C-alpha positions, 0 to 999 in steps of 0.5 A: 499500499504505502504511506500511514493514513495521515500520508493518506490524509494528506493527499486527500487534503491537497487534493480537495484543496487543489479541486476547489482552488480551480473551481468556480465557486470560490466566486460568491455567485454562480449565476448572472444576467448578460443584458444588451442595450441598444440606443433606438434615438441617439443623440440631441437631447436637452439635457445638461447631465454633465456626463453625457456624451449626447447631451446637445449641450456638449460636442463629444462627436455623438450625431443626433439620429432618427427613431431606429426602424421596427425591423432594425429592433426586431432583427437586433433582439432575435440576434441577442436572443439567438445568442442567450440572452432573456433581457432586452433593453432600449434607450432614447435620449429624450428628456421626457416621452412625448405622446406623437408618432415616435411613441408610438413606434416604441410601444410598437417596438416594445411589442414586436421584442414581447413577442420574441420570449424576451423581457423588455426594458427601456430607458425613455426619460421622464414619464407621466402616469399615462405613459408609463400606462400604456408601457406596461400595457405593450408588454414593458417589463422593466423600466430604467431611470437611474438617480445617478447621486445624492439629493446633495450631489445632484445640483453639481451634474445637472440642472435640466431635471430636479431630483424630485422629478427622477423620483415622480418619474419611478413614482409611476413606473411602479404604479403601472405593475412595472419593474424599476431598473434604478441605479446610480454613477459614481466616479463624478468627483463625488464624495464618499458622503454621496455614495452612501446618500445615493445607496441610502436613497435606493435603499429605502425606494419601498420595494427596492428595485428589482435592478440596480445599476452600478455605473463608473464613469465613462469619460468622454471628451467634450463632457464637462466631466470628460477629465475627471480623475480616475477612480480607484476600483475597490470603491466600486467593488465596495459599493457593489458591495453595499448595495448588495448588503442593502438590496439583497434581492435586487440584481446588481448590474455592472454597468458603464466603464468597464471598459476601464476595468482589469479582469481583476477587478471585473472578478472582484466586482462579482465577487462582491456581489453583481450579477449581470452586465450590459453587453455588447459592444456599446452602452448607447453611444459609449464603449465596452468589451466585446462580446467575446471578451465578456462571453471569456470572462462570465466563463471563466467565473463559471457565471451561468445565465439568469432565466427571467424575473 
């Protein structure tokens, strides 16, 4: 036989450690969601959000474009579904939704994407109760409307829409029976106190947002924040971890700014509690890791697709 019982025990223990160290189960979550975001109407937004390349107030190279066609959106959504995604998000660079042909066209897109068996999410700016109800009737599953930052720091970033405006839209969405996707952006020059204020506001929404995107500022030349100091990735990791503790049932989505993260920093974000990413070569108009890069990262972390929420 060879070897004492102690030697065998040590060998088995080493084998177990070896298996554990090579197992993706060392990561905190084994399931995650990959969500594509498509800009169905790009540029020319009248808002003055200091981080946004789609604002008409800044020269960023993003040109105003008309609303995408229904067929283009459905083709893109079908390709995403065939790639294994279960949720599809559409964004329009509007301050607020206006009733009329363009909103009617978006409602038709929502119906079409929903008919493909996908959860549909939209981010279209401010909504009134009637518009939220019409989106719900068309089959909208989720509406994204971020708070961006704390109420106290908000005026340093945006002057064309109030914090109360944002909270009011979230109320209309919730009242219509649509799930809420609401988070913020860090790295805009805010303090730790402001990041705590944002998380406090999100965690006191009742109920919690089903989806909480945590964005790292994507610095875009031409915007007021184009030369902002890069944020320490550990602050992003701590923000995600805190969001996970405060909102344990929410999907914490690692959102914009991932191009500036190393693979190791991305892995730490998932270990801290992120369980979703937005995929595609662009997140609306800002660069995003390629789908191949994301697929490789998710495979290395053994993150499996999540079912519908």
